[in-house]
ROVEXLUM-302846 format. One line per 3 residues: their letters; for each residue x, y, z of C-alpha. Coordinates in pm, whole numbers. Each point is the difference from the previous one (the first is absolute). Last residue first. Layout:
A	X/Y/Z ~ ...;
This chain:
VRT	10552/10114/7428 ~ 373/-54/-35 ~ 71/-314/-196;
ATF	69/-338/154 ~ -367/-88/35 ~ -136/-245/251;
SSP	-329/173/80 ~ -206/285/-146 ~ -321/97/178;
RDE	-335/-65/-175 ~ -144/253/-243 ~ 119/-178/-316;
AAA	-168/-322/111 ~ -338/169/28 ~ -173/-44/336;
GFR	152/306/164 ~ -333/179/45 ~ -264/-220/-163;
PNP	-95/-164/331 ~ -130/333/134 ~ -73/-104/355;
KPG	-286/160/196 ~ 5/270/267 ~ 183/258/-211;
MTF	330/182/-44 ~ 134/237/-263 ~ 377/-1/30;
VLR	191/315/-89 ~ 375/25/-49 ~ 121/358/-31;
GGQ	360/93/-76 ~ 353/-26/125 ~ 305/-103/-198;
VLD	53/-274/256 ~ -325/-165/-110 ~ 103/-43/-364;
AHR	335/-166/69 ~ -165/-232/253 ~ -221/-137/-277;
IWT	-368/-71/54 ~ -213/-308/53 ~ -357/-115/-49;
RTY	-1/145/-353 ~ -305/179/-142 ~ 99/365/36;
SKG	-231/273/-127 ~ 175/335/-22 ~ 12/282/255;
QWT	362/-52/100 ~ -86/-362/80 ~ -365/-101/7;
VSQ	-142/-316/153 ~ -332/-184/-18 ~ -252/-190/214;
IYP	243/-97/274 ~ -173/-189/280 ~ 32/75/372;
SDP	-335/179/31 ~ -162/-109/328 ~ 244/196/218;
ANG	-26/293/-243 ~ 185/137/-302 ~ -207/174/-267;
AAE	309/161/-146 ~ 328/-150/119 ~ 281/248/-55;
ITL	377/-45/-14 ~ 200/321/-46 ~ 368/-48/-80;
TRG	194/313/87 ~ 353/92/-104 ~ 260/86/263;
EGV	300/-177/-148 ~ -154/-339/-67 ~ -337/-42/164;
TVD	-196/195/262 ~ -330/-185/31 ~ -333/184/19;
VRD	-275/-230/124 ~ -366/32/-94 ~ -319/-192/72;
FLP	179/-249/222 ~ 13/-381/-6 ~ 123/-67/-352;
SGF	-92/-353/-117 ~ 283/-190/-168 ~ 191/104/-310;
VYI	319/-181/-95 ~ 318/208/9 ~ 274/-15/-261;
PTV	379/2/1 ~ 67/-374/-36 ~ 255/-46/278;
PDV	-274/44/263 ~ -208/-297/-121 ~ -345/40/156;
AYL	62/374/37 ~ -326/136/144 ~ -217/306/-63;
GLA	-344/117/116 ~ 137/262/240 ~ -142/-202/290;
SML	182/-301/-143 ~ 332/182/0 ~ -49/121/356;
YWA	-136/-327/137 ~ 277/-209/-153 ~ 250/256/132;
SMQ	-135/-48/351 ~ 70/-372/8 ~ 335/65/-166;
GCD	116/271/239 ~ 281/-161/197 ~ -181/-333/36;
ENG	-333/125/144 ~ -49/-349/142 ~ -345/-144/-65;
ALG	-366/94/-55 ~ 56/351/130 ~ -236/195/225;
DPD	76/-150/338 ~ 83/347/135 ~ -320/127/-166;
ARY	-84/196/-316 ~ -70/-319/-193 ~ 159/-170/-300;
MTK	-77/-345/-144 ~ -375/49/-48 ~ -46/322/-196;
LLS	307/-11/-223 ~ -46/-374/-47 ~ -357/48/-121;
RVR	102/275/-240 ~ 275/-222/-140 ~ -230/-298/-40;
AQT	-276/192/-179 ~ 230/182/-240 ~ 204/-312/-77;
KHH	-326/-180/-75 ~ -101/282/-238 ~ 323/-66/-188;
AGT	-128/-328/-138 ~ 217/9/-313 ~ 224/-279/128;
YAY	297/233/56 ~ -211/235/211 ~ -95/-292/225;
LYA	365/-5/108 ~ -49/316/206 ~ -141/-186/300;
IHH	323/-204/8 ~ 254/278/39 ~ 19/-4/381;
SPE	-18/-374/55 ~ 373/-67/41 ~ 14/293/250;
NGH	-164/-131/311 ~ -306/123/189 ~ -204/4/-320;
AYQ	-18/-378/-3 ~ -216/-134/-288 ~ -105/-348/113;
GVL	-366/94/33 ~ 35/360/101 ~ 268/-26/266;
GAI	163/291/178 ~ 272/-225/134 ~ 263/-246/-117;
DPP	277/168/202 ~ -108/-193/310 ~ 175/-309/-138;
ADD	-216/-302/-86 ~ 81/-301/219 ~ -360/-60/108;
PLD	-121/-33/-358 ~ -196/283/-161 ~ -373/45/-61;
SST	-94/295/-218 ~ -239/-211/-208 ~ -20/79/-370;
TFL	-148/326/-128 ~ 297/223/-79 ~ 222/-272/-144;
EDL	-294/-153/-187 ~ -67/326/-182 ~ 366/13/-100;
KNE	-28/-352/-134 ~ -308/100/-198 ~ 191/292/-151;
FAA	281/-237/-99 ~ -252/-230/-170 ~ -150/293/-189;
PGG	343/133/-100 ~ 127/-327/-148 ~ 32/-364/96;
FME	190/30/326 ~ 335/-22/-180 ~ -128/261/-245;
MYG	-37/246/287 ~ 371/-31/78 ~ 106/124/-341;
YID	-232/295/44 ~ 131/77/347 ~ 369/-13/-72;
HQN	128/265/246 ~ -177/-17/335 ~ -28/-371/66;
LFT	-77/-45/370 ~ -351/-124/-72 ~ 65/-367/75;
AQW	203/104/303 ~ -314/128/177 ~ -195/-323/-32;
ANS	311/-214/33 ~ 76/135/348 ~ 153/317/139;
ETF	261/131/241 ~ 271/-146/-224 ~ -113/-329/-154;
DRW	126/-359/0 ~ 26/-21/376 ~ 238/-212/198;
KRS	28/-336/171 ~ -373/-16/70 ~ -65/-133/-347;
HGM	-156/93/-336 ~ -16/367/76 ~ -184/294/152;
GRP	-345/-138/-68 ~ -301/173/-153 ~ 69/-146/-345;
DFP	30/-346/161 ~ 249/-233/-166 ~ 122/-328/144;
QAW	224/-57/-187 ~ 269/184/-189 ~ -38/-2/-377;
SGD	259/-206/-187 ~ 284/164/-193 ~ 282/-210/144;
TFR	115/295/213 ~ -340/27/164 ~ -283/239/-83;
PRM	-209/231/216 ~ -319/118/-164 ~ -135/311/-171;
FTM	-366/-73/-58 ~ -222/-75/-296 ~ -64/-359/115;
DRD	52/-154/-343 ~ 231/274/-123 ~ 238/-45/294;
FLK	219/309/-8 ~ 348/-42/144 ~ 198/4/-325;
RYN	-200/296/-126 ~ 172/232/248 ~ 310/-54/-212;
LSR	-133/260/-243 ~ 249/252/141 ~ 268/-214/-166;
QRL	-109/123/-341 ~ 24/361/115 ~ 335/-81/156;
AKA	139/-132/-328 ~ -136/297/-197 ~ 143/247/251;
DDA	339/-170/-19 ~ -1/35/-378 ~ -125/362/3;
AGV	244/148/250 ~ -77/357/-112 ~ -22/169/341;
ADG	-380/29/10 ~ -56/-344/-153 ~ 217/-153/271;
LRA	-206/177/266 ~ -312/-153/-156 ~ 169/-341/8;
IAW	85/60/366 ~ -370/57/72 ~ -107/-313/-189;
DDY	262/-207/177 ~ -125/148/328 ~ -346/-128/-92;
AYE	138/-347/-59 ~ 189/11/329 ~ -332/89/165;
LTK	-181/-298/-148 ~ 277/-249/74 ~ 42/134/354;
SVA	-371/-30/71 ~ -5/-362/-113 ~ 324/-94/177;
EEV	-97/118/348 ~ 274/-228/139 ~ 250/-156/-240;
TDS	90/-364/-69 ~ -322/-200/-28 ~ -193/306/-118;
PIY	194/28/-324 ~ 79/348/-129 ~ -100/53/-361;
GLR	165/23/-342 ~ 202/-308/79 ~ 359/132/-14;
RYE	-54/372/47 ~ -256/-50/275 ~ 216/-267/160;
PLG	291/247/19 ~ -240/267/134 ~ -142/-215/280;
STQ	119/225/283 ~ 223/269/-150 ~ 304/-136/-186;
GQF	22/274/-261 ~ 166/-66/-338 ~ -248/94/-274;
AQK	-258/211/183 ~ 228/137/272 ~ 270/80/-255;
RFI	-253/187/-215 ~ -114/198/303 ~ 356/114/68;
PWA	87/51/-367 ~ -310/225/-52 ~ 21/233/297;
AKY	297/201/-127 ~ -177/49/-334 ~ -314/111/182;
DVG	182/279/185 ~ -305/173/147 ~ -35/380/8;
PIN	-293/25/-239 ~ -317/-213/6 ~ -77/-101/-358;
KAA	-316/-196/88 ~ 133/-332/-130 ~ 332/64/176;
AEA	-176/76/330 ~ -204/-320/-36 ~ 317/-198/-70;
VVV	164/136/318 ~ -305/-79/214 ~ -42/-345/-156;
ASH	366/-91/44 ~ -20/110/364 ~ -235/-295/5;
WGI	270/-254/71 ~ -213/-309/58 ~ -113/-127/338;
MCG	-57/149/344 ~ 270/134/233 ~ 363/15/-108;
TET	59/230/300 ~ 263/194/-191 ~ 172/252/224;
GQL	76/372/-36 ~ -307/116/185 ~ -244/-264/-122;
PWV	13/-147/-349 ~ -274/-248/-99 ~ 102/-172/-327;
PPG	271/224/-143 ~ 196/-122/-303 ~ 339/-146/98;
APS	62/-162/340 ~ 349/154/34 ~ -180/334/-23;
EEA	163/305/-154 ~ -113/-13/-363 ~ -349/-126/86;
MRV	-24/266/270 ~ 84/273/-251 ~ -267/-135/-235;
LGG	-252/3/284 ~ 99/355/91 ~ -61/106/-360;
VID	-358/-116/46 ~ -59/226/302 ~ 199/295/-133;
GVR	-156/-29/-345 ~ -344/-10/160 ~ 81/317/193;
SPP	128/177/-313 ~ -301/-119/-199 ~ -224/187/246;
QAL	-250/-233/168 ~ -351/-72/-130 ~ 28/-245/-289;
TFL	338/-163/54 ~ -66/-2/374 ~ -338/-171/-36;
PHL	162/-262/-228 ~ 255/-52/280 ~ -271/-55/259;
ARY	-221/-224/-214 ~ 163/-337/-78 ~ 370/68/64;
TDW	-93/68/364 ~ -59/-347/137 ~ 294/-213/-108;
LSY	200/326/6 ~ -29/97/366 ~ 268/267/-50;
TSY	113/132/337 ~ 301/211/-103 ~ 73/317/-194;
NNA	299/201/-124 ~ -34/357/-115 ~ 156/193/-289;
GAP	51/377/-22 ~ 377/-14/-24 ~ 125/-349/-80;
LQR	-17/-238/294 ~ 302/-82/217 ~ 76/-344/137;
VTS	45/-177/334 ~ 67/-370/-38 ~ -236/-259/145;
DMA	-29/-192/-332 ~ -359/123/-40 ~ 118/360/29;
RYR	3/224/304 ~ -72/357/-106 ~ 173/335/-43;
GDV	-185/278/-181 ~ 86/281/245 ~ -357/5/137;
DSF	32/-372/74 ~ -136/-291/-200 ~ -268/-262/61;
LTP	-334/162/-81 ~ -286/-245/37 ~ -178/-196/-271;
ALL	-252/37/150 ~ -238/225/194 ~ -171/153/-304;
AHY	-254/-277/-59 ~ -113/23/363 ~ -96/366/-44;
LAT	-174/-79/-329 ~ -198/-273/174 ~ -87/242/279;
YFI	-114/242/-269 ~ -226/-257/-167 ~ -138/-156/320;
KID	-91/344/135 ~ -164/97/-329 ~ -200/-323/-12;
AAD	-112/45/362 ~ -110/360/-56 ~ -206/-89/-307;
GGK	137/23/-351 ~ -61/263/-263 ~ 181/304/-135;
TIA	344/161/20 ~ 204/-298/113 ~ 358/123/-38;
LRG	272/-256/-67 ~ 322/207/1 ~ -146/179/300;
LEA	110/-279/230 ~ 362/81/-83 ~ -26/373/63;
EWA	-204/-39/316 ~ 245/-259/130 ~ 293/239/-36;
AAA	-209/276/160 ~ -82/-226/295 ~ 370/-68/53;
AAR	78/371/-22 ~ -274/76/254 ~ 140/-258/240;
VGD	348/140/-36 ~ -132/350/71 ~ -203/-121/298;
FDW	306/-166/149 ~ 223/304/-43 ~ 316/-104/181;
GPI	273/101/-244 ~ 220/-149/-274 ~ -243/-281/-81;
ETD	83/-117/-356 ~ 365/103/-24 ~ 94/-56/364;
LNR	-158/-343/9 ~ 134/-124/-334 ~ 347/126/94;
LAG	-15/-169/338 ~ -112/-329/-155 ~ 271/25/-264;
DID	263/67/263 ~ -125/-308/183 ~ 64/-219/-304;
VAS	-141/-126/-330 ~ -345/-148/69 ~ -114/336/132;
LGV	-268/119/242 ~ -69/332/170 ~ -182/28/331;
KVL	-153/312/152 ~ -124/17/358 ~ -212/286/127;
LPS	-90/37/369 ~ -310/206/75 ~ 33/245/288;
SHA	26/-13/380 ~ -105/-364/26 ~ 347/-138/-68;
DSL	144/195/291 ~ 310/-220/-18 ~ 24/-276/-261;
DLV	208/-315/32 ~ 117/-165/-324 ~ -3/-377/29;
CKL	196/-204/-254 ~ -38/-352/-128 ~ 218/-252/-181;
AAG	-49/-362/-101 ~ 306/-53/-223 ~ 322/142/137;
EVG	147/347/31 ~ -67/266/261 ~ 28/374/39;
QAG	99/293/218 ~ 25/-202/321 ~ -37/221/307;
EPM	-119/-279/224 ~ 126/-337/-116 ~ -223/-186/-250;
AHD	-325/-147/123 ~ -85/-356/-102 ~ -318/-30/-211;
NSY	186/-194/-272 ~ 215/312/-24 ~ -126/306/183;
FRA	86/370/-9 ~ -102/279/236 ~ -30/367/-84;
GAF	-46/309/211 ~ -190/326/32 ~ -88/18/-369;
PRS	75/321/-184 ~ -284/182/-176 ~ -165/-46/-340;
LKM	134/-353/-16 ~ 211/-131/-289 ~ 9/-355/-137;
AFY	237/-126/-271 ~ -62/-338/-158 ~ 179/-275/-188;
IVR	-140/-309/-172 ~ 165/-301/-162 ~ -210/-293/-123;
GQG	185/-332/3 ~ -274/-248/-84 ~ -318/180/-93;
WQH	-257/-225/162 ~ 188/26/328 ~ 372/61/33;
VHR	86/352/117 ~ 331/188/13 ~ -34/300/231;
GGV	78/370/25 ~ 13/273/258 ~ -30/366/88;
LTD	-132/184/306 ~ -10/379/22 ~ -95/254/269;
KGV	278/5/258 ~ 302/-30/-227 ~ 15/-278/-256;
LRL	-94/-321/179 ~ 68/-341/-155 ~ -194/-316/-82;
SAG	146/-298/-185 ~ -123/-316/-167 ~ 129/-326/-139;
TIR	-139/-338/-96 ~ -364/79/71 ~ -252/-281/-23;
TVS	-359/121/38 ~ -169/-192/278 ~ -86/-366/-34;
GAP	-368/-81/31 ~ -4/-297/-238 ~ -190/208/-255;
DQF	280/262/-4 ~ -4/298/232 ~ 5/354/-138;
GHA	231/254/155 ~ 115/158/325 ~ 364/-41/97;
FDI	60/375/-27 ~ -252/73/272 ~ 30/373/60;
LLH	-165/76/335 ~ -97/361/51 ~ -38/131/353;
AGA	-231/160/253 ~ 66/-136/348 ~ -238/205/210;
ADP	-333/130/-127 ~ -137/332/-120 ~ -139/-140/-324;
FRY	211/-20/-316 ~ -81/154/-338 ~ 201/-167/-274;
RHL	72/122/-352 ~ 175/-238/-239 ~ 165/84/-334;
GAR	110/-260/-252 ~ 271/31/-261 ~ 83/-111/-354;
KTA	-292/118/-212 ~ -152/224/268 ~ -209/-121/291;
TLE	-268/58/261 ~ -81/-148/340 ~ -197/114/303;
AEI	11/-169/341 ~ -207/95/302 ~ 116/-141/332;
GSD	-287/-67/242 ~ 199/-272/172 ~ -263/-276/3;
KLR	-196/82/-317 ~ 266/105/-245 ~ -150/273/-216;
VRY	47/-48/-373 ~ 82/217/-302 ~ 107/-73/-357;
FGP	87/236/-287 ~ 126/-12/-360 ~ -335/-98/-153;
TAQ	-255/10/282 ~ -13/-210/315 ~ -166/56/336;
EDA	-2/-227/303 ~ -166/54/339 ~ -321/-182/-94;
HDF	226/-291/-95 ~ 73/-35/369 ~ 353/-38/131;
RAR	197/-221/237 ~ 375/41/21 ~ 261/-274/-29;
YGE	316/50/206 ~ -18/-336/172 ~ -202/-213/239;
DPS	-283/253/-8 ~ -76/-106/-359 ~ -121/-344/107;
EPT	-201/-155/-286 ~ 170/212/-266 ~ 332/-108/151;
GPD	279/174/188 ~ 249/223/-178 ~ 289/-78/230;
LRV	231/289/91 ~ -222/169/256 ~ 116/328/150;
PGV	-206/116/296 ~ -253/279/-40 ~ -83/195/-314;
RPV	36/-125/-354 ~ 61/88/-366 ~ 117/-306/-200;
VLV	199/60/-319 ~ 60/-308/-218 ~ 283/40/-248;
DLM	-85/-240/-286 ~ -336/-175/-44 ~ 135/-182/-314;
DGV	-129/-353/-71 ~ -324/-192/-45 ~ -125/-225/-280;
GTG	-333/13/-186 ~ 43/367/-83 ~ -263/267/49;
SLH	221/302/49 ~ 341/-73/151 ~ 122/220/284;
THS	305/206/94 ~ 29/266/272 ~ -118/-155/324;
FGL	-248/133/256 ~ -68/-170/331 ~ -108/-335/138;
LSR	-373/35/-50 ~ -304/-124/186 ~ -357/-78/-104;
DQI	53/-210/-309 ~ -299/-69/-225 ~ 100/267/-252;
HYG	328/-169/-82 ~ 342/161/-20 ~ 360/-108/-61;
SCA	-54/-24/-376 ~ 38/-378/-4 ~ -182/-37/332;
DWG	-288/-192/-155 ~ 226/-293/-80 ~ 125/-44/352;
ATN	239/185/229 ~ 102/366/17 ~ -304/163/155;
TDP	-143/346/68 ~ 268/202/-175 ~ -92/364/-57;
SLQ	112/171/-320 ~ 278/206/-152 ~ 41/-120/-360;
VMG	329/151/-112 ~ 146/-61/-348 ~ -292/183/-160;
FPV	-175/-105/-322 ~ -268/263/69 ~ 45/137/354;
TAG	-21/-192/327 ~ -186/5/331 ~ -163/-303/156;
PYT	-313/-206/-71 ~ 158/-335/-99 ~ -123/-255/-254;
HGH	-18/-380/36 ~ -334/-45/-182 ~ -63/-335/172;
GGT	-302/104/204 ~ 59/348/139 ~ 261/265/-81;
GIF	-124/10/-360 ~ -197/323/36 ~ 154/179/300;
PDV	176/251/-226 ~ -338/157/-87 ~ 47/241/-289;
HRC	-290/225/-105 ~ 124/304/191 ~ 330/-25/-185;
FGG	-166/99/-327 ~ -67/353/114 ~ 31/72/371;
GAK	166/-213/269 ~ 306/208/80 ~ -196/234/227;
SGT	-116/-316/175 ~ -314/-3/213 ~ -120/-328/-145;
GAF	193/-105/-313 ~ -9/-368/85 ~ -150/-25/348;
ATG	-337/-170/17 ~ 8/-174/-334 ~ 361/-93/64;
VGG	-102/-217/293 ~ -272/-175/-197 ~ -329/-151/106;
ALP	5/-346/149 ~ 338/-164/11 ~ 26/-300/-229;
VLA	42/-336/176 ~ 338/-150/-75 ~ 78/-331/-166;
TAA	305/-173/139 ~ 290/8/-241 ~ 82/-306/-203;
VGG	322/-177/96 ~ 231/-96/-285 ~ 305/124/186;
LLD	-95/355/-82 ~ 328/52/-181 ~ -60/-297/-226;
RRT	-356/120/-60 ~ 133/335/-119 ~ 169/-180/-284;
MM	362/-84/-51 ~ 265/32/-271;
């Protein structure tokens, strides 16, 4: 098990100056027939600046293909292949990660060019030395399912759109000699040391005069990914040349095998009419890629494919319909957040139901099922999956969660941690697939084999050898003199125990559930009651020295916390909040500690990772361990402080600009926090099926829940200076609790908040109105 810091080599990224204005503000939805309705509010350029790590290219909801420009492949802020500060691009590749802290993918780079063939990409500093092309952001446009750019030097105009498993390019070439497409099949993300993507086997092969197929075995973040493609041109190419390690193959060669492969397809009369290029992907084989391509894009109707992509986005975005309130910036942030929240997990099965399993075998899905990949579980269990269980069809949620169970059964590594295209990256800590599965069980999501999941997660809990787990079982905590990031691991293993206990309850394993529920209290072993902080502890039981709550650890050898410090880790408890409060001295003392978190100095030591960002005091909204903390006031009876903090975070941590996110998007989690909080709901403990109220941002939102039912959330008297809940009604009746059951919301109905400019301290103050916590029974 590793963290993103391991993969970054421990080097903090250089801070970037935000770009003035906003690229997407100028172009998103402008002049696009596909840009009406909800899509017109989406700006795919939000998050492409700062450290958001998003991409602006074309994809469909949960699509396997993400067809997007690559502007860089090296460094932390190239994780998605694109950054708004870049001024040249390499070409257009078909797979991208959205907002991750580690880079990979960027498969099948297509480079449209005129003039002499160049096989080296060149550098951002000297693009003329290679095949890079300059561009201006003024010549870019992006809307859901569509991307366009004009290449500055050649005058080539590129347009991109996509289906679930295929991408479609449209190129308009100038009247210039030497028009060609370069397919760089060695292209990929570089590791922190600058090494190029390691490929242990690849092949390219012509099929007739208009088709190129190939496959490769890639070792980057996902060790051993397998990807195949099939590419068809709308008219025959004039010739083809193959290269291995930039050495030309003999004239007339019909293919090439090796590792670093490239192909040049010469184009005659390229300027006479637009050239269309369609590319299908598969992790199974070339036949699968061809079948995906021919099934999803049988013809050459670019505008039709683009319109279908926009329609798919329109349908998904419309599941959360703002019908009243919010300024233009708020609405743009909201719908862009929803767009980002629907980019992952990504489809990872072919149209015929075949897929590549976690043990590298090819398997067949049952009819109607889908397989998925790209689960950033350490991040997304917190808000993204609760968003899905509320506002996605149960069949989709069952597919997504059922895929995790299938992976657990197939993977030699056991329960998924961070699965990527048939490989287990093992990135981050804990095994939070347990949380996602347990949440689905608690919310009665159909289509998931919970009984099949149980023995796999039980084995991990009671017999697993994951980093520090034997010590955790033996001592009740992980000692910081033997295991790196021991404090964070102890706390997250304890929460996973709680989640697995809830899964045990669901399948009738009462004795094991009881044992795990008791073991989930292990977090207490690292709490220093005198200092009221979580602290690193040694094997002999002594506290590690020196201790600085802003520090990363007790020594330079390794860190005691994962992308956090003691301030953030102290509030990581999500499941036993009332028991935890007593360790501080009761609710009032806990409330004071929360106040201190938000008001203390934001200073950090020099070795703090860049993930600790978006600071309010020592609260770090830019990274996920802090995301539930503002809602903890509700458990103290001071719910008005949750209301104030949540509204403030909604307005200060998100902007309608490229550098508009406080931290990495992390496959939808950063956006899902915004979406749930803007609705006025948040799942502090996702496996307890309730939502804690926050401060709804819009006057009215209609949410499609369950099987087409509507949940209407209204905020009467809402205004920028009125973040405070005065009262609540549910289904027309007075409602005094600060939380509500998932089971009630998914039946549909009307939830009305009456808002005001001053706190109502009485709302939620009574013990019986505070959220439930640490209960084995279904809420």
